[in-house]
C-alpha positions in Angstrom: 8.6 -35.3 11.0 5.4 -34.7 8.2 5.8 -31.7 6.6 1.9 -31.4 7.2 2.5 -29.1 10.2 -1.3 -28.2 10.7 -2.0 -31.9 11.1 0.6 -32.0 13.8 -0.3 -29.1 15.4 -4.0 -30.8 15.8 -2.7 -34.0 16.8 -0.4 -32.8 19.4 -3.3 -30.5 20.9 -5.9 -33.7 20.7 -2.7 -35.4 22.3 -2.8 -32.7 25.0 -6.6 -32.8 25.6 -7.0 -29.5 24.5 -9.4 -27.8 23.4 -9.0 -25.9 20.2 -11.0 -22.3 21.5 -8.5 -22.9 25.1 -5.1 -23.0 22.7 -6.4 -20.6 20.3 -6.8 -18.4 23.2 -2.9 -18.9 25.1 -1.4 -18.2 21.2 -3.5 -14.6 21.0 -5.1 -15.7 18.1 -9.0 -16.5 17.3 -10.6 -20.1 16.9 -11.4 -19.6 13.4 -7.6 -19.0 12.4 -6.4 -22.0 14.8 -8.8 -23.6 12.7 -7.3 -22.9 9.5 -3.8 -23.4 10.9 -5.2 -27.9 11.7 -7.0 -28.2 8.6 -4.3 -26.6 5.9 -6.0 -23.9 4.7 -3.3 -21.2 6.1 0.3 -21.3 6.4 1.3 -20.4 10.1 3.7 -17.8 10.7 6.6 -19.0 12.5 5.4 -17.0 15.6 2.6 -18.6 15.0 4.0 -21.9 15.6 6.0 -21.1 18.4 2.6 -19.7 20.1 0.8 -23.1 19.5 3.7 -25.4 20.7 4.1 -22.8 24.0 0.0 -23.5 25.0 0.5 -26.9 24.1 3.6 -27.7 25.6 6.2 -30.0 23.9 9.6 -31.2 24.4 12.6 -28.7 22.9 12.8 -31.5 20.4 9.8 -31.7 18.9 9.4 -27.8 19.2 12.8 -27.1 17.7 11.6 -29.6 14.8 8.1 -28.0 14.5 9.6 -24.8 13.6 12.4 -25.7 11.4 9.2 -27.3 9.7 7.8 -23.8 9.9 10.1 -21.2 8.4 11.0 -23.6 5.6 6.8 -23.5 5.2 7.0 -19.8 5.3 9.9 -19.5 3.1 10.7 -21.2 -0.8 12.8 -20.5 -3.1 12.2 -21.3 -6.9 15.4 -21.4 -9.2 14.7 -19.6 -12.5 15.9 -22.7 -14.8 12.6 -24.3 -12.9 10.2 -21.6 -14.4 11.9 -21.9 -17.9 10.8 -25.5 -17.5 7.5 -25.3 -16.6 7.0 -22.2 -18.9 7.3 -18.4 -18.1 4.0 -17.7 -18.9 2.7 -19.8 -16.3 4.9 -18.2 -13.8 3.0 -14.7 -14.9 -0.1 -16.2 -14.4 0.5 -17.4 -10.8 1.5 -13.5 -9.9 -1.4 -12.4 -11.6 -3.3 -14.5 -9.1 -1.4 -13.1 -6.4 -2.1 -9.3 -7.2 -6.1 -9.9 -8.1 -6.1 -10.7 -3.9 -3.7 -7.9 -3.0 -5.5 -4.8 -2.2 -1.9 -3.0 -1.9 1.4 -3.9 -3.8 4.5 -2.7 -3.2 7.4 -3.1 -5.3 11.4 -1.6 -5.4 13.1 -2.1 -8.6 17.3 -1.4 -8.8 17.5 -3.6 -11.7 14.6 -2.9 -14.5 11.1 -1.0 -14.8 8.6 -2.7 -12.8 6.7 -5.2 -14.8 3.7 -3.4 -14.7 4.4 -0.1 -16.2 6.5 -1.9 -19.0 5.9 -0.8 -22.6 6.1 -4.4 -25.0 9.0 -3.4 -26.5 10.7 -3.4 -22.8 9.0 -6.5 -21.8 10.5 -8.6 -25.0 13.7 -6.5 -24.6 14.2 -7.8 -20.6 12.3 -11.7 -21.3 14.8 -11.9 -24.2 17.6 -12.0 -22.5 16.6 -15.5 -20.8 17.2 -17.3 -23.9 13.5 -18.5 -24.2 12.1 -19.8 -27.8 10.5 -17.6 -29.9 7.3 -18.7 -29.0 7.4 -18.8 -25.6 9.0 -15.4 -25.6 5.8 -14.1 -27.2 3.3 -16.2 -24.9 5.1 -14.8 -21.9 4.9 -11.2 -23.2 1.6 -11.6 -23.8 0.8 -12.9 -20.2 2.9 -9.4 -18.5 0.9 -7.2 -21.0 -2.7 -9.2 -19.4 -1.4 -8.7 -16.1 -1.5 -4.7 -16.3 -4.7 -3.8 -16.4 -4.8 -4.5 -12.2 -3.5 -0.8 -12.8 -6.9 0.0 -13.6 -8.8 -1.7 -11.1 -9.5 1.7 -8.6 -9.5 -0.7 -5.5 -6.3 -1.1 -5.5 -3.0 1.0 -4.4 0.0 0.7 -5.8 3.2 1.7 -5.1 6.4 1.6 -7.3 10.4 2.8 -6.3 13.0 2.6 -9.1 16.3 3.8 -9.0 17.5 6.7 -11.1 20.0 4.3 -12.8 16.8 1.4 -13.7 15.8 5.0 -16.1 19.1 4.9 -18.0 19.9 1.8 -18.8 19.4 1.6 -22.1 18.2 -2.5 -22.6 16.2 -1.0 -25.4 17.2 1.6 -27.6 17.0 5.3 -27.3 13.8 5.9 -28.5 12.1 3.1 -27.3 13.4 3.9 -23.6 11.9 7.5 -24.2 8.8 5.6 -25.1 8.9 3.4 -22.1 9.7 6.6 -19.5 6.5 8.5 -21.1 5.0 5.1 -20.0 6.2 5.7 -16.8 5.1 9.3 -16.5 1.0 8.3 -17.8 1.0 5.5 -15.6 2.3 7.9 -12.2 -1.1 10.0 -12.9 -3.5 7.2 -12.2 -5.0 7.9 -9.0 -3.9 4.4 -7.7 -0.3 4.3 -8.4 2.4 6.3 -6.2 5.9 6.0 -8.3 9.0 7.7 -6.7 12.7 7.6 -8.1 15.8 7.3 -5.9 18.2 9.5 -7.8 21.9 8.7 -8.3 22.5 11.9 -5.8 20.1 10.9 -2.7 21.9 10.4 0.5 21.5 7.3 1.0 20.2 5.5 4.5 19.2 1.9 2.8 21.7 -0.3 0.5 19.4 -1.1 -3.2 20.5 -4.5 -3.3 17.9 -6.9 -4.8 14.3 -6.2 -6.5 11.0 -7.0 -3.9 7.8 -6.8 -4.2 5.6 -6.5 -0.8 2.0 -7.7 -0.9 0.0 -6.3 1.5 1.3 -7.7 4.3 1.2 -11.5 3.5 3.9 -12.1 1.2 6.8 -10.6 -0.3 8.6 -11.9 -3.5 12.4 -11.7 -3.6 14.1 -11.7 -6.9 17.8 -12.8 -7.1 19.9 -13.6 -9.7 19.1 -17.3 -9.9 16.3 -17.5 -8.1 12.9 -16.0 -6.9 12.1 -16.1 -2.9 8.9 -15.8 -1.6 8.3 -15.5 2.3 4.9 -15.2 4.4 6.4 -14.8 7.6 5.8 -11.6 9.1 8.9 -10.5 10.5 11.0 -11.2 7.1 7.8 -9.2 5.5 7.9 -6.1 7.7 11.8 -6.0 7.1 11.1 -5.6 3.6 8.4 -2.8 4.6 10.9 -1.2 6.5 13.1 -1.3 3.5 10.5 0.0 0.9 9.4 3.3 3.0 13.2 4.4 4.1 14.0 4.0 -0.2 10.3 6.4 -0.2 11.9 8.4 2.0 14.5 9.5 -0.4 12.7 9.0 -3.9 11.3 12.2 -6.2 7.6 11.6 -6.1 4.7 13.6 -8.0 5.6 16.3 -10.0 9.1 16.7 -9.2 9.6 12.8 -10.3 7.3 13.4 -13.8 10.0 16.5 -14.5 13.1 14.2 -13.7 11.8 11.3 -16.1 11.2 13.5 -18.8 14.8 15.5 -18.5 16.1 11.7 -19.0 13.4 10.9 -21.5 14.5 14.4 -23.4 18.3 13.1 -23.4 17.9 9.5 -25.1 15.4 11.8 -28.0 18.5 13.5 -28.7 
């Protein structure tokens, strides 16, 4: 079965002699959305494919095969070793493009300070652990710092949640950690930025496993030790949105967060 699922869905509809408007109506979507799916301009969610196949009417075998293709298209895993081969700076540019088209970005980090609020010293320290050449390291640091300009686009909203342990892990020298925490406090004062910190003493209703980012409700990116996993499946994205809000519920924010972070910063300065 071809991996061009949109073209296959169009062929099935035409083979059944059905008009696009009728299929779209039965599949609970607009005719324009169906057109984008059939022409390959939009990647369909698994639920979209299920509804289209139900409207068209196919055998169980064809349905199972196409749903498998849809699940594969909706979720992609890229090994970090491949990013190293193609260049981490290029990867930063790809994330920058995603951020450019996003209105609300949510990031949960149990591992390190989120990239958009990292200082240059912190960025270099994090990336240096990926065994990059000096040239690759410099270009990637520059690309990540360039990404941070997006924070000052007032029409965009940023919501970050980090674990207290992130603020204490000494990935750079003590003075540099203090600078990094100052940067976190400063960014939190931007009108379009909300930063929450989950204290270690919080009663956790959720397990902080992997870091993840959700871009509006169209894309989620999850980082695991060996790869970056991307999903466009709405039901999967909803899982991460729900997890994020449960972390928000136990976070310190606003002046409470800033006082908490300042206290940890002062410990580094001492």
